[in-house]
Structure formats: structure tokens, C-alpha cells
C-alpha positions in Angstrom: 95.6 107.3 152.3 91.8 107.4 152.6 89.3 108.2 149.9 89.0 111.9 150.7 92.8 112.4 150.4 92.8 110.5 147.1 90.0 112.7 145.7 91.9 115.8 146.9 95.1 114.7 145.1 93.2 113.9 142.0 91.5 117.4 142.0 94.9 119.0 142.4 96.1 117.4 139.2 92.9 117.9 137.1 94.0 121.4 135.8 97.4 120.0 134.7 95.7 117.0 133.0 93.2 119.2 131.2 96.0 121.7 130.1 98.1 118.8 128.8 95.2 117.4 126.8 94.4 120.9 125.3 98.1 121.4 124.5 98.2 118.0 122.8 95.1 118.7 120.8 96.4 122.1 119.7 99.7 120.5 118.5 97.8 117.7 116.6 95.7 120.4 114.8 98.8 122.4 114.1 100.5 119.3 112.6 97.6 118.7 110.3 97.4 122.4 109.3 101.2 122.5 108.5 100.9 119.1 106.6 98.1 120.5 104.4 99.9 123.7 103.8 103.2 122.0 102.8 101.3 119.6 100.5 99.5 122.5 98.9 102.7 124.6 98.3 104.6 121.6 96.9 101.7 120.4 94.7 101.5 123.9 93.1 105.3 124.0 92.5 105.8 120.4 91.5 103.6 117.6 90.0 105.4 114.9 92.0 103.2 114.1 95.1 105.8 111.8 96.7 108.0 114.6 97.9 105.2 116.7 99.3 103.8 113.7 101.2 107.2 112.7 102.7 108.1 116.3 103.7 104.6 117.1 105.1 104.6 113.9 107.1 108.0 114.7 108.6 106.9 118.2 109.6 103.6 116.9 111.0 105.4 114.2 113.1 108.0 116.7 114.4 105.2 119.0 115.5 103.3 116.2 117.2 106.5 115.1 119.0 107.0 118.6 120.3 103.4 118.6 121.4 103.8 115.4 123.3 106.9 116.6 125.1 105.2 119.9 125.9 102.1 118.1 127.3 104.3 115.8 129.4 106.1 118.8 130.8 102.8 120.4 131.7 101.9 117.2 133.6 105.1 117.6 135.6 107.1 114.9 133.9 110.8 115.8 133.7 111.3 115.9 130.0 115.0 116.9 129.9 116.0 113.2 129.7 113.5 112.6 126.9 114.8 115.6 125.0 118.4 114.6 125.5 117.5 111.0 124.4 115.8 112.3 121.2 118.9 114.5 120.5 121.3 111.6 120.8 119.0 109.3 118.8 118.8 111.9 116.0 122.6 112.4 116.0 123.1 108.6 115.8 120.6 108.2 113.0 122.1 111.1 111.2 125.6 109.8 111.4 124.5 106.2 110.5 122.4 107.3 107.5 124.4 110.3 106.4 124.7 109.2 102.8 121.1 108.3 102.5 120.1 111.6 104.1 122.4 113.4 101.8 120.8 111.8 98.8 117.3 112.4 100.2 117.9 116.1 100.8 119.6 116.4 97.4 116.5 114.8 95.8 114.3 117.4 97.5 116.5 120.1 96.1 116.3 118.6 92.6 112.5 118.4 92.8 112.3 122.0 94.0 114.8 123.7 91.6 114.4 121.2 88.6 117.8 121.7 87.1 116.9 119.0 84.6 113.7 117.2 83.6 112.7 113.8 82.3 113.9 113.4 78.8 116.8 115.8 79.0 120.2 114.6 78.0 122.7 115.2 80.8 126.3 114.6 81.7 127.1 113.8 85.3 130.5 112.6 86.4 131.5 111.6 82.9 128.3 109.6 82.4 126.2 110.9 79.5 122.6 109.8 79.1 118.9 110.6 78.9 117.1 111.2 82.2 114.4 108.5 82.4 113.6 108.6 86.2 114.2 111.0 89.1 113.4 109.9 92.6 114.5 110.8 96.1 117.6 108.6 96.1 119.0 108.7 92.6 118.6 109.8 89.0 118.4 107.1 86.3 120.3 107.8 83.1 119.7 105.7 79.9 122.9 105.4 77.9 123.4 103.5 74.6 124.3 100.3 76.4 123.0 100.5 80.0 121.0 102.3 82.6 123.1 104.3 85.1 121.9 105.2 88.6 123.5 108.5 89.8 123.1 109.3 93.5 121.3 112.7 93.9 124.1 114.0 96.1 126.4 113.9 93.0 123.7 115.7 90.9 123.7 118.6 93.4 127.4 118.8 94.3 129.1 118.1 91.0 128.9 119.9 87.6 126.0 118.8 85.6 125.8 119.5 81.8 122.2 119.6 80.6 121.4 119.4 76.9 117.7 120.2 76.5 115.4 118.1 74.3 
């Protein structure tokens, strides 16, 4: 291959390269916009910034991953294997971490709907105590003799009796 053929090949791919870069930039901007919007909505609804940061970062990263796959497809890369690999990886992670994901999603639901607040006296699965902490994995109850960590999935799926302060 001589120099002129090389330049001709490069010039043939320039539109695809430029299109891929533009697509990637658009998805990066979309990711930032969605991240900011989600943080703004959650910060208005809830004073806990941790949940808004986690959810907004997840959404932003998913948008960027879709953008990278789209940009690679525009370049002519066969992305079907990448998409299949991501699907299988997601399935494996979901199966391996199902309890952790269940508690995380339940924690998000607790933060959004606020069925109980810090300081409320609650009964969950025959454990009665005062709520002293709520995070994305569990709710901490203070009883007369001990602190009890109740997984968030129980707080969402079982009957919870709330005695307001």
C-alpha cells in the first residue's frame, strides 16, 4: 500500500470518526444533564444527598455506556458481542448480588416514600425500637438492650407498625 492509498483510506473513514466523536460528546452531555436533573429532583424531595448521588451516577454511567456502544457501532465495530457480553455480565451480577440489590432498591423506596422517619418507634418482624439510622442497606433500630439492623427489603415487604413521636 502506498501513501496515496493510505490517505484515501483515511479520508474514507473521517466522516465515521467525526460522527462517532459527535455521538460520544452528545451522550456525555446527556449524561451530565440527566445527572443534574435527577439530583435536583431528589434533593427537592429528600434531604439525603447520598441517594441522589448514587442514582444520578448510575443513570449517567448507563447513558455514557450506551453512547460508547453507539459510537463504536458508527465506526463500524460489530457491537452485538459487546451488548451480549454486557447483558450476561449484568445478569451474573444481578444474580450474585440479588440480596444486596434488593436491599438497595428497598432503601431507595424508603427514602422516596418515607414510611417512617428518624426518631419514630417502629415494629418490624417482631423487633420494636426507635429508628436511629436509615441507609441504603438497612434500618437501625434502638431497643432497650441493643441496636438491631433490619434489612431494607424486610421494611418494604413485611408489615411495619409505625408509632409516631
